[in-house]
C-alpha positions as CSV (number, residue, x, y, z in Angstrom):
1,M,-86.1,25.8,-16.5
2,D,-87.3,24.1,-12.8
3,L,-87.2,21.0,-11.4
4,N,-90.4,19.8,-12.7
5,Q,-89.5,20.4,-15.9
6,L,-86.4,18.6,-15.3
7,Q,-88.1,15.7,-14.5
8,T,-90.6,16.1,-17.2
9,L,-87.7,16.1,-19.7
10,M,-85.7,13.3,-18.5
11,E,-88.8,10.9,-18.7
12,T,-89.0,12.1,-22.1
13,L,-86.0,11.6,-23.1
14,Y,-84.5,8.1,-21.3
15,G,-87.8,7.3,-18.9
16,E,-88.5,3.8,-20.1
17,D,-84.4,3.1,-20.9
18,D,-84.2,4.2,-17.3
19,R,-87.0,1.7,-15.8
20,N,-85.4,-0.7,-17.9
21,R,-82.4,-0.6,-16.5
22,G,-84.0,-0.2,-12.7
23,L,-83.2,1.5,-10.1
24,P,-79.7,-0.3,-8.8
25,S,-78.5,1.0,-11.7
26,T,-79.6,4.3,-11.5
27,V,-78.3,4.7,-7.9
28,A,-74.8,3.2,-9.5
29,W,-74.9,5.4,-12.2
30,L,-75.8,8.8,-9.9
31,C,-72.8,7.7,-8.1
32,E,-70.9,7.5,-11.0
33,E,-71.6,10.9,-12.2
34,I,-70.9,12.1,-8.7
35,G,-67.5,11.2,-8.6
36,E,-67.2,12.6,-11.7
37,L,-68.3,16.0,-10.3
38,A,-65.8,15.5,-7.6
39,Q,-62.7,14.9,-9.6
40,A,-64.2,17.9,-11.6
41,V,-64.2,20.0,-9.1
42,R,-60.6,19.2,-7.9
43,K,-59.2,19.3,-10.8
44,G,-61.6,19.9,-13.5
45,S,-62.0,23.3,-15.2
46,P,-65.1,25.5,-14.7
47,E,-66.8,24.4,-18.0
48,D,-66.2,20.8,-16.9
49,Q,-67.8,21.4,-13.5
50,L,-71.1,22.6,-15.1
51,H,-70.9,19.4,-18.1
52,E,-70.9,17.1,-14.4
53,L,-73.1,19.2,-12.5
54,G,-75.8,18.7,-15.3
55,D,-75.1,15.3,-15.3
56,V,-75.4,14.8,-11.7
57,L,-78.9,16.7,-12.1
58,A,-80.1,14.2,-14.9
59,W,-79.4,11.4,-13.1
60,L,-81.2,13.0,-9.6
61,A,-84.2,13.3,-11.9
62,S,-84.2,10.0,-13.4
63,L,-83.9,8.4,-10.1
64,A,-87.1,10.8,-8.7
65,N,-89.3,9.7,-11.2
66,Q,-88.3,6.3,-10.7
67,L,-89.6,6.5,-8.1
68,G,-92.0,8.6,-8.5
69,L,-91.1,11.4,-5.9
70,S,-90.6,15.1,-6.6
71,L,-87.4,16.9,-6.4
72,D,-89.8,20.2,-6.4
73,V,-91.5,18.6,-3.1
74,A,-87.8,16.9,-1.7
75,I,-86.6,20.4,-1.7
76,A,-89.5,22.0,-0.6
77,R,-88.4,21.8,3.2
78,Y,-85.5,23.4,2.7
79,V,-87.6,26.5,2.2
80,D,-90.2,25.3,4.9
81,N,-87.9,24.0,7.9
82,P,-84.4,24.0,6.9
83,P,-82.4,21.4,8.8
């Protein structure tokens, strides 16, 4: 699955609910998932880490959808002109 497909999937599964929840709540959920990922990296199994990576990607895609932005375009700068 590529980033555009991820965003489409998240829109199909959760788009309306995510928009109803709003940007502040989506950012809060993303931050919570990043915290869970950090904990899984420190103390979790590879399965836990993989699960949390998926959650972070899902919430990041949801945020990008709500902002009307493309993750594919966002990451392109790492190809074209890495920081």
